[in-house]
TORKOL-589685 format. One line per 5 residues: number of its first residue (from 0); for each residue x, y, z of N, C-alpha, C, CB. Coordinates in Angstrom, 2 decimals, padded with zeros to 5 digits. Atoms other than C-alpha are relative to their C-alpha. Glycine has a CB too. Layout:
TORKOL-589685
NUM> X/Y/Z/X/Y/Z/X/Y/Z/X/Y/Z; ...;
This chain:
TORKOL-589685
0> 000.72/001.25/001.08/011.84/016.47/004.38/-000.90/-001.10/000.43/001.09/-000.87/-000.64; 001.16/000.53/-000.27/009.05/014.48/004.72/000.19/-001.50/000.24/-000.93/000.34/-001.04; -000.69/001.41/-000.42/009.52/010.77/006.38/-001.83/-000.63/-000.35/000.94/-000.16/002.18; 001.02/000.92/000.55/007.45/007.84/005.07/000.19/-001.50/000.42/000.02/000.09/-001.52; -000.05/001.35/-000.34/006.75/004.45/006.53/-000.95/-000.62/-000.90/-000.30/-000.26/001.43;
5> 001.21/001.24/000.67/005.30/001.40/004.64/-000.22/-001.14/000.58/000.28/-000.57/-001.35; 000.01/000.88/-000.29/003.76/-001.20/005.59/-000.41/-001.64/-000.98/-000.56/000.46/000.89; 000.45/001.08/001.26/003.59/-004.46/003.73/000.00/-001.39/000.88/001.32/-000.11/-001.56; 000.11/001.25/-001.05/002.92/-008.21/004.85/000.83/-001.40/-001.18/-002.22/-000.38/000.54; -000.78/000.96/000.86/004.80/-010.11/001.34/001.07/-000.08/-000.44/-000.34/-000.18/-000.81;
10> -001.09/000.15/000.57/007.39/-010.03/-001.27/001.08/001.48/-000.09/-000.45/-000.58/-001.31; -000.36/-001.67/-000.40/007.77/-006.15/-001.14/000.55/000.45/-001.82/001.77/000.19/001.64; -000.18/-000.68/001.31/008.06/-005.52/-005.30/-000.67/001.22/-000.16/-000.42/-000.81/-001.05; 000.20/-001.61/-000.15/006.28/-002.39/-004.59/000.37/000.81/000.90/-001.09/000.34/000.03; -000.62/-000.54/-001.17/007.90/-001.55/-001.80/001.60/000.56/-000.45/000.02/-001.26/001.21;
15> -001.17/-000.11/000.52/011.16/-001.67/-003.38/000.33/001.08/-001.06/000.22/-001.14/-000.45; -000.05/-001.01/000.74/010.13/000.47/-006.12/-000.09/001.17/000.32/-000.61/-000.08/-000.68; 000.02/-000.98/-000.75/009.00/002.91/-003.81/001.45/000.35/000.60/-000.99/-000.27/000.94; -001.24/-000.37/-000.41/012.13/002.76/-002.27/001.24/000.62/-001.03/000.40/-001.17/000.62; -000.45/-000.40/001.07/014.11/003.27/-005.31/-000.17/001.34/-000.46/-000.40/-000.73/-000.75;
20> 000.46/-001.36/000.67/012.13/006.35/-006.49/000.42/001.05/001.06/-001.74/000.08/-000.32; -000.10/-000.91/-000.89/012.67/008.10/-003.13/001.39/-000.02/000.77/-001.11/-000.15/000.83; -001.86/000.18/-001.04/016.28/007.31/-002.65/000.69/001.11/-000.29/001.33/-001.43/-000.54; -000.55/-001.44/000.34/016.92/010.94/-004.62/-001.08/000.80/-000.01/000.74/000.16/-001.34; 001.21/-000.86/000.19/013.96/012.96/-003.56/000.18/000.74/001.25/-001.49/-000.78/-000.17;
25> -000.05/-000.52/-001.27/012.85/015.02/-001.10/-000.67/-000.30/001.14/-000.18/000.99/-000.09; 000.90/000.88/-000.99/010.90/012.59/000.88/001.10/-001.17/000.14/-001.71/-000.57/-000.69; -000.68/001.31/-000.34/012.27/009.27/002.52/-000.48/-001.20/000.50/000.80/000.20/000.76; 000.70/000.87/-000.67/011.61/006.10/003.21/000.46/-000.14/001.31/-000.04/-001.14/-000.61; -000.66/000.07/-001.23/012.40/005.84/006.84/000.14/-001.51/001.02/-000.76/001.07/000.72;
30> 000.84/001.38/-000.80/010.46/002.57/008.12/-000.84/-001.14/-000.87/-001.24/000.64/001.03; 000.74/000.81/000.67/009.33/-000.65/006.60/-000.59/-001.29/001.60/001.16/-000.69/-001.52; 000.39/000.42/-000.74/006.92/-002.26/008.77/-000.77/-001.38/-000.52/-000.52/000.96/000.57; 000.93/001.28/000.95/005.25/-006.07/008.31/-000.36/-000.75/001.44/001.15/-001.30/-001.45; 000.94/001.23/-001.06/002.93/-008.53/010.42/000.58/-001.24/-000.66/-002.08/-000.03/-000.14;
35> -000.56/001.72/000.26/005.20/-011.61/008.69/001.19/000.49/000.08/-000.32/-001.04/-001.54; -000.99/-000.29/-000.54/008.22/-011.73/010.18/000.80/-001.00/-001.25/000.03/-000.27/001.69; -000.70/000.64/000.69/009.04/-013.99/007.20/-000.26/000.75/-001.45/-000.32/-001.47/000.17; 000.38/-000.56/001.24/008.25/-011.52/004.45/000.95/000.65/-000.68/-000.98/000.82/000.13; -001.34/-000.66/001.02/010.96/-010.75/001.52/-000.10/001.37/000.23/-000.10/-000.25/-001.82;
40> -000.03/-001.58/-000.75/009.87/-007.20/002.20/001.03/000.62/000.82/-001.02/000.13/000.93; -000.93/-000.16/-000.51/012.05/-007.15/004.76/001.46/000.20/-000.29/-000.17/-000.60/000.47; -001.37/000.33/000.91/015.11/-008.24/002.83/000.38/000.81/-000.80/000.00/-001.05/-000.80; 000.24/-001.25/000.90/014.19/-005.53/000.54/000.89/001.03/000.56/-001.57/000.54/-000.02; -000.47/-001.15/-000.29/014.56/-003.00/002.87/001.04/000.18/000.88/-000.86/000.62/000.33;
45> -001.34/000.04/-000.46/017.62/-004.15/004.83/000.93/000.16/-001.20/000.26/-001.29/000.77; -000.79/-000.32/001.15/019.25/-004.33/001.37/-000.04/001.49/-000.14/-000.51/-000.71/-001.27; 000.02/-001.10/000.47/018.41/-000.73/001.03/000.15/001.21/001.28/-001.23/-000.01/-000.84; -000.06/-000.50/-001.24/019.69/000.18/004.87/-001.04/000.59/000.55/000.87/000.74/000.08; 000.94/-000.63/-000.57/016.29/001.06/005.67/-000.72/-001.03/001.49/-001.04/000.35/-001.30;
50> 000.49/000.72/-001.11/014.83/000.15/009.36/-000.91/-000.62/-000.14/-000.25/000.55/000.92; 000.84/001.04/000.13/012.47/-002.38/009.85/-001.19/-000.37/001.15/000.89/-001.05/-000.17; 001.17/000.41/-001.50/009.26/-003.48/012.57/-000.60/-000.85/-000.42/-001.18/001.05/000.64; 000.86/001.15/000.24/007.80/-006.73/012.62/-000.92/-000.07/001.24/000.86/-001.36/-000.23; 001.16/000.28/-001.18/004.47/-007.11/014.92/-000.60/-000.77/-000.24/-000.89/000.84/000.38;
55> 000.90/000.71/000.67/002.10/-009.04/015.51/-001.34/000.35/000.39/000.25/-001.32/000.14; 001.29/-000.89/-000.15/-001.60/-008.68/015.92/-000.18/000.54/001.34/-001.29/-000.79/-000.31; -000.15/-000.90/-001.19/-001.46/-008.01/019.50/000.64/001.09/000.15/000.41/-000.52/000.85; -000.95/-001.15/-000.14/000.95/-005.64/019.28/-000.63/001.13/-000.66/001.42/-000.27/-000.61; 000.61/-000.55/000.95/-001.02/-004.06/016.49/-001.14/000.81/000.70/-000.41/-001.01/-000.99;
60> 000.71/-000.71/-000.42/-004.20/-003.58/018.13/-000.46/-000.01/001.10/-000.63/000.07/-000.55; 000.46/-000.10/-001.30/-004.46/-003.95/021.68/001.60/000.88/000.57/-000.50/-001.78/000.76; -000.75/-000.97/-000.65/-001.14/-001.63/022.16/000.67/000.96/-000.80/000.88/-000.56/000.75; -000.75/-001.23/000.29/000.72/001.35/021.39/000.97/000.05/-000.67/000.37/000.55/000.87; -001.26/000.31/000.75/004.12/-000.32/020.12/000.04/000.42/-001.35/000.26/-001.37/000.00;
65> 000.11/-000.69/001.16/003.18/000.53/016.77/000.21/001.38/-000.23/-001.02/-000.21/-000.35; 000.32/-001.42/000.45/001.96/003.83/016.77/001.10/000.99/001.01/-001.87/000.38/000.29; -001.21/-000.81/-000.45/004.78/004.72/019.12/001.08/000.08/-000.59/000.40/-000.28/001.04; -001.26/000.11/001.16/007.52/003.63/016.65/-000.25/000.83/-001.13/000.22/-001.52/-000.66; 000.09/-001.48/001.07/005.67/006.11/014.14/000.27/001.28/000.63/-001.53/000.28/-000.65;
70> -000.38/-001.42/-000.58/005.79/009.06/016.52/001.36/000.33/000.24/-000.61/000.21/001.25; -001.17/-000.51/-000.45/008.91/008.51/017.57/000.86/-000.09/-001.38/000.58/-000.83/001.33; -000.46/000.18/001.25/010.38/007.77/013.92/-000.29/001.75/-000.82/-000.92/-001.48/-000.70; 000.47/-001.03/000.54/008.63/011.28/013.17/-000.76/-000.35/-001.67/001.24/000.99/000.04; 000.69/000.24/001.19/006.58/009.55/010.35/-000.87/001.17/-001.00/-000.88/-000.98/000.45;
75> 001.46/-000.56/000.48/004.45/011.70/008.01/-001.14/-000.30/-000.69/000.09/000.76/-000.52; 000.88/000.37/000.85/002.85/009.77/005.82/000.21/-001.83/000.35/000.37/000.69/-001.66; 000.03/001.57/000.06/002.00/005.79/006.02/-000.53/-000.68/-001.38/-000.98/-000.53/001.17; 000.39/000.57/001.01/001.91/003.63/003.02/-000.21/-001.24/-000.06/000.59/000.24/-000.76; 000.51/001.37/000.08/000.09/000.21/002.42/000.20/-000.38/-001.09/-001.24/-000.24/000.29;
80> -000.25/000.50/001.58/001.61/-001.78/-000.17/000.52/-001.33/000.19/001.14/000.94/-000.96; 000.52/001.11/-000.20/000.18/-004.94/000.04/000.17/-000.57/001.50/000.52/-000.80/-000.98; 000.39/000.17/-001.53/-000.92/-004.86/003.83/-001.23/-000.07/000.25/000.40/000.98/000.85; 001.39/000.44/000.13/-004.10/-006.62/004.42/-000.75/000.31/001.49/-000.02/-001.68/-000.43; 000.72/000.19/-000.93/-005.12/-006.26/008.01/-000.90/001.57/-000.07/000.92/-000.45/001.34;
85> 000.61/-001.07/-000.32/-007.56/-003.06/009.00/001.18/000.97/001.04/-001.46/-000.51/000.72; -001.02/-000.76/-000.63/-005.37/-000.22/010.44/-000.86/000.39/001.44/000.55/001.39/-001.03; 001.03/-000.17/-001.13/-006.74/000.41/014.27/-000.03/001.48/000.07/000.40/-000.72/001.47; 000.61/-001.41/000.11/-008.36/003.74/015.36/001.15/000.56/000.69/-001.59/000.32/000.71; -001.35/-000.73/-000.56/-005.23/004.74/017.72/001.14/000.52/-001.01/000.75/-001.03/000.96;
90> -001.06/-000.85/001.05/-002.93/005.08/014.28/-000.89/000.79/-000.58/000.90/-000.85/-001.22; 000.63/-000.75/001.13/-005.97/006.11/012.22/-000.17/001.62/000.63/-001.61/-000.80/-000.47; 000.57/-000.99/-000.75/-006.68/008.93/014.84/001.33/001.16/-000.29/-000.37/-000.56/001.74; -001.42/-001.17/000.33/-003.12/010.61/014.57/000.09/000.02/-001.28/001.62/-000.37/000.56; -000.45/-000.12/001.77/-002.39/009.82/010.58/-001.36/000.16/-000.50/000.85/-001.55/-000.86;
95> 001.20/-000.17/000.94/-006.04/010.87/009.76/000.43/000.65/-001.36/-001.14/000.95/000.70; -000.39/-000.79/001.13/-005.69/011.87/006.13/001.43/-000.13/-000.46/-000.25/001.35/000.29; -001.30/000.03/000.45/-001.77/010.70/006.12/000.42/-001.53/-000.19/000.90/000.78/001.00; -000.07/001.33/000.41/-002.40/006.93/005.35/-000.81/-000.44/-001.33/-000.45/-000.78/001.14; 000.85/000.29/001.46/-003.07/005.97/001.67/000.73/-001.73/-000.26/000.55/001.52/-001.67;
100> 000.12/001.41/000.42/-003.50/002.18/000.22/000.17/000.19/-001.72/-001.62/-000.74/000.56; 000.24/000.11/000.82/-003.06/001.03/-002.90/-001.20/-001.63/-000.64/001.26/000.33/-000.26; 000.61/001.37/000.13/-005.59/-001.42/-004.22/-000.24/-000.36/-001.82/-001.63/000.05/000.97; -000.25/000.40/001.28/-005.86/-003.60/-007.48/-001.12/-000.26/-000.92/000.73/-001.06/000.07; 001.09/000.05/000.76/-008.92/-002.72/-009.07/-000.75/001.25/000.01/-000.78/-001.05/000.37;
105> 000.76/-001.41/000.04/-011.24/000.45/-009.97/-001.49/000.08/001.18/-000.58/000.20/-001.85; 000.72/-000.46/-000.80/-012.76/001.24/-006.95/-001.13/001.05/-000.34/000.78/000.37/000.78; 000.19/000.50/-001.28/-015.34/001.22/-005.40/-000.45/-001.40/-000.63/-001.10/000.89/001.04; 000.06/001.45/000.29/-015.82/-002.10/-007.46/001.21/-001.06/000.58/-000.02/-000.07/-001.53; -001.07/000.90/-000.39/-013.90/-004.95/-006.36/000.51/000.15/001.21/001.01/000.04/-000.79;
110> -000.74/-000.47/-001.40/-013.21/-003.78/-002.94/-000.56/-001.08/001.18/-000.50/001.82/000.48; 000.71/000.85/-001.38/-013.88/-005.01/000.62/001.31/-001.21/000.70/-001.75/-001.18/-000.75; -000.82/001.15/-000.99/-012.64/-007.72/002.92/000.32/-001.33/-000.92/-001.08/-000.56/001.49; -000.31/000.61/001.12/-011.09/-010.59/000.98/000.24/000.21/-001.26/-000.54/-000.52/-000.08; -000.14/000.07/001.76/-010.55/-008.87/-002.41/001.20/000.65/000.10/-001.24/000.84/-001.15;
115> -001.64/-000.42/-000.38/-006.88/-008.65/-002.45/000.54/-001.05/-001.33/000.73/-000.59/002.06; -001.00/000.95/000.90/-004.32/-010.29/-005.17/-000.79/-000.57/-001.11/000.69/-001.30/000.86; 000.50/001.18/000.78/-005.58/-013.00/-007.17/-001.39/000.08/-000.31/000.21/-001.25/000.70; 001.47/000.00/-000.53/-009.23/-012.96/-005.47/-000.51/001.35/-000.98/-000.13/000.28/001.99; 000.46/-001.38/000.41/-009.47/-009.41/-007.15/-000.19/-000.27/-001.32/000.97/001.24/000.25;
120> -000.19/000.39/001.38/-008.24/-010.47/-010.83/-001.08/-000.86/-000.44/001.28/-000.67/-000.21; 001.07/000.87/000.13/-010.59/-013.70/-010.79/-001.55/001.02/-000.24/000.02/-001.02/001.47; 000.97/-000.21/000.03/-013.20/-011.74/-009.98/-000.52/000.86/-001.07/-000.15/000.23/000.98; 000.01/-000.97/001.16/-012.81/-009.08/-012.68/-000.03/-000.98/-001.31/001.40/001.07/000.03; 000.10/000.95/001.15/-012.55/-012.01/-015.44/-001.39/-000.67/-000.05/001.10/-001.11/000.11;
125> 001.44/000.70/-000.09/-015.61/-013.61/-014.03/-001.07/000.56/-000.34/-000.34/-000.36/001.16; 000.77/-000.87/000.10/-017.48/-010.45/-014.53/000.22/000.26/-001.40/000.15/000.99/000.94; -000.21/-000.64/001.52/-016.20/-010.10/-018.25/000.00/001.60/-000.01/-001.29/-000.51/-001.05; -000.36/-001.86/000.16/-015.09/-006.32/-017.33/000.77/-000.03/-001.37/001.27/000.85/001.48; -000.86/-000.22/000.72/-013.45/-004.77/-020.03/001.14/000.77/000.30/-000.50/000.34/-000.81;
130> -000.86/-001.14/-000.40/-011.05/-002.56/-018.00/000.05/-000.65/001.55/-000.72/001.75/-000.24; -000.36/-000.14/-001.30/-009.58/-002.82/-014.87/001.12/001.00/000.50/000.32/-001.21/000.35; -000.94/-001.27/-000.67/-006.98/-000.69/-012.83/000.27/000.23/001.39/-000.56/001.25/-000.30; -000.70/-000.31/-001.94/-005.32/000.73/-009.43/-001.08/001.02/000.16/002.10/000.90/000.41; 000.28/-001.10/-000.73/-006.82/002.57/-007.18/000.77/000.46/001.26/-001.19/-000.16/000.31;
135> -000.77/-000.41/-001.33/-004.62/004.83/-004.62/-001.09/000.85/000.55/001.56/000.87/-000.18; 001.16/-000.97/-001.21/-007.21/006.00/-001.56/000.89/000.09/001.15/-001.72/-000.90/000.63; -000.36/-000.57/-001.69/-006.84/007.44/001.99/-000.54/-001.55/000.75/-001.27/001.84/000.71; 000.43/000.95/-000.56/-007.11/004.83/004.30/-000.91/000.68/001.26/001.17/-000.93/000.30; 000.49/000.01/-001.39/-010.15/004.70/007.24/-000.46/-001.09/000.31/-000.92/000.87/000.31;
140> 000.03/001.61/-000.76/-011.82/001.84/009.30/-000.76/-000.93/-000.79/-000.76/-000.07/001.55; 000.82/000.86/000.87/-013.43/000.32/006.44/000.75/-000.55/-000.96/-001.07/000.65/-000.62; -000.79/000.11/001.74/-011.47/-001.59/003.72/-000.64/000.38/-001.05/000.34/-001.39/-000.56; 000.13/-000.06/001.42/-011.37/-000.27/000.66/-001.27/001.40/-000.20/-000.54/-001.77/-000.64; 000.90/-000.93/000.00/-013.42/002.71/001.55/000.13/001.63/-000.21/-000.47/-000.25/001.06;
145> -000.48/-001.41/-000.14/-011.46/005.79/002.17/-000.18/000.51/-001.49/001.65/000.13/000.60; 000.09/-000.64/001.43/-011.49/008.70/-000.42/000.77/-000.07/-001.15/000.02/001.10/000.09; -000.23/000.68/001.10/-010.50/007.82/-003.60/001.48/001.78/-000.64/-002.07/-000.48/-001.10; -000.95/-000.98/000.30/-006.87/010.07/-004.53/000.30/-000.29/-001.54/001.30/-000.09/000.99; -000.75/000.07/001.11/-005.92/008.34/-007.83/-000.41/-001.37/-000.88/001.51/000.04/000.46;
150> 000.32/000.97/000.61/-007.10/006.00/-010.47/000.78/-000.32/-001.53/-001.35/000.17/-000.02; -000.80/000.44/001.52/-005.11/004.27/-013.78/-000.69/-001.26/-000.21/001.90/-000.27/000.01; 000.47/001.08/000.77/-007.02/002.05/-016.27/000.83/-000.82/-000.87/-000.89/000.44/-000.70; -000.52/000.85/001.02/-005.85/-000.80/-018.47/-001.38/-000.47/-000.68/000.99/-001.25/000.63; 001.23/000.47/000.38/-008.14/-002.29/-021.00/000.46/-001.97/-000.07/-000.53/000.95/-001.74;
155> -000.16/001.30/-000.21/-008.69/-006.10/-020.59/-000.69/-000.79/-001.47/-000.77/-000.35/001.51; 000.06/000.68/000.99/-008.50/-008.70/-023.47/-000.89/-001.01/000.29/001.14/-000.37/-000.40; 001.05/001.64/-000.21/-011.05/-011.94/-023.95/000.35/-001.09/000.65/-000.30/-000.79/-001.24; -000.69/001.46/-000.03/-008.42/-014.34/-023.58/000.76/000.40/001.67/001.42/-000.39/-001.68; -000.68/000.15/-001.04/-007.34/-012.96/-019.94/000.19/-000.94/001.13/-000.19/000.74/000.34;
160> 000.09/000.61/-000.85/-006.30/-014.87/-017.18/000.55/000.96/001.01/000.49/-001.18/-000.22; -000.84/-000.89/-001.05/-005.71/-013.73/-013.46/001.21/000.48/000.09/000.08/-000.45/000.95; -001.53/-000.45/-000.08/-001.97/-013.74/-013.94/000.39/000.88/-001.05/000.98/-001.17/-000.08; -000.43/-001.32/001.23/-002.08/-011.55/-017.43/-000.82/001.34/000.87/-000.93/-000.34/-002.14; 000.73/-001.38/-000.79/-004.63/-008.92/-015.22/001.25/000.18/000.70/-001.56/-000.19/001.14;
165> -001.08/-000.28/-001.00/-001.70/-009.07/-012.47/001.06/000.52/-000.74/000.46/-001.21/000.80; -001.29/-000.77/000.45/000.90/-008.35/-014.49/-000.19/001.51/-000.69/000.74/-000.94/-001.08; 000.71/-001.49/001.05/-001.18/-005.21/-016.53/000.09/000.82/001.40/-002.16/-000.13/-000.93; -000.09/-000.68/-000.72/-002.13/-004.23/-012.91/001.42/000.63/000.96/-000.83/-000.51/000.43; -000.76/-000.05/-000.20/001.28/-004.31/-011.58/000.88/001.08/-000.52/000.09/-000.90/-000.05;
170> -000.56/-001.13/000.82/002.82/-002.09/-014.48/-000.42/001.22/000.55/-000.40/-000.04/-001.43; 000.64/-001.08/-000.32/000.38/000.49/-013.44/000.40/000.64/001.75/-001.55/-000.46/-000.26; -000.49/-000.31/-001.11/001.36/000.19/-009.68/001.21/000.90/-000.05/000.23/-001.11/000.62; -001.41/-000.63/000.28/005.18/000.57/-010.49/-000.16/001.40/-000.45/000.83/-000.81/-001.12; -000.39/-001.29/000.48/004.58/003.69/-012.87/-000.80/000.95/001.05/-000.41/000.22/-001.67;
175> 000.82/-001.11/-000.41/001.82/005.59/-010.90/000.33/000.08/001.98/-001.91/-000.44/-000.58; 000.07/-000.15/-001.68/002.26/004.59/-006.96/000.85/000.80/000.64/000.24/-001.21/000.72; -001.19/-000.88/-000.46/005.60/006.26/-006.48/-000.31/001.47/000.01/001.22/-000.20/-000.93; 000.45/-001.41/000.45/004.61/009.77/-008.11/-001.48/000.38/000.73/-000.16/000.02/-001.75; 001.33/-000.54/-000.48/001.01/009.87/-006.28/000.45/000.04/001.78/-001.54/-001.23/-000.51;
180> -000.27/000.08/-001.33/002.90/008.84/-003.06/000.62/001.60/000.40/001.08/-001.34/000.26; -000.54/-001.45/000.07/005.04/012.04/-003.80/-000.76/001.23/000.05/000.62/000.15/-001.10; 000.84/-001.32/-000.06/002.38/014.47/-004.32/-000.78/-000.25/001.04/-000.88/000.40/-001.24; 000.71/000.12/-001.48/000.53/013.24/-001.04/001.16/000.56/000.70/-000.49/-001.66/000.60; -001.12/-000.82/-000.89/003.77/014.54/000.64/000.20/000.93/000.15/000.93/-000.03/-000.09;
185> -000.18/-001.07/000.03/004.14/017.23/-000.51/-001.00/001.05/000.30/000.43/000.06/-000.90; 001.15/-000.48/-000.44/000.64/018.16/000.36/-000.14/000.25/001.20/-000.85/-000.62/-000.27; 000.19/000.18/-001.53/001.06/017.67/003.80/001.18/000.89/000.84/000.14/-001.72/000.39; -000.43/-001.57/-000.63/001.83/020.82/005.94/000.77/-000.49/001.44/-001.68/001.23/000.40;
């Protein structure tokens, strides 16, 4: 059985869908990490009897606390689900090609530092894009730069708002992210 760790900073709607998907699967969500002690994602994890760990910037970037917990928990795959910090080198080195992220746009467009959530959707609308979508990719030391694993698209209408685009993107995330996580897990030896 493959063990998955999720890193999240916010409400955790994607995390909850992933937890539910893996509740009857050959892989399991073992732990949820957050850099925000008030993130609702922690309550969602606890409701599903999943261990949580909260860490601060110093723990993450200047110690091995997070890496030690990952290795002690026997984690096979790290999933970023609404987590905005760059992953430090000590974790990248140990989990090379075993960290994936979901981005709410069709990379390489609308990626990079500061491009998350409504910032992305507003930019997509401001540039009169006819479509948007999601990108699931491997994580490296640069924001939204890792090798693309999967993309799904949605059409945009002329009257879209950032909120309406967000709704379409969330539907794609909920439908595809757990399935792709499972496929990546199955490919890990």
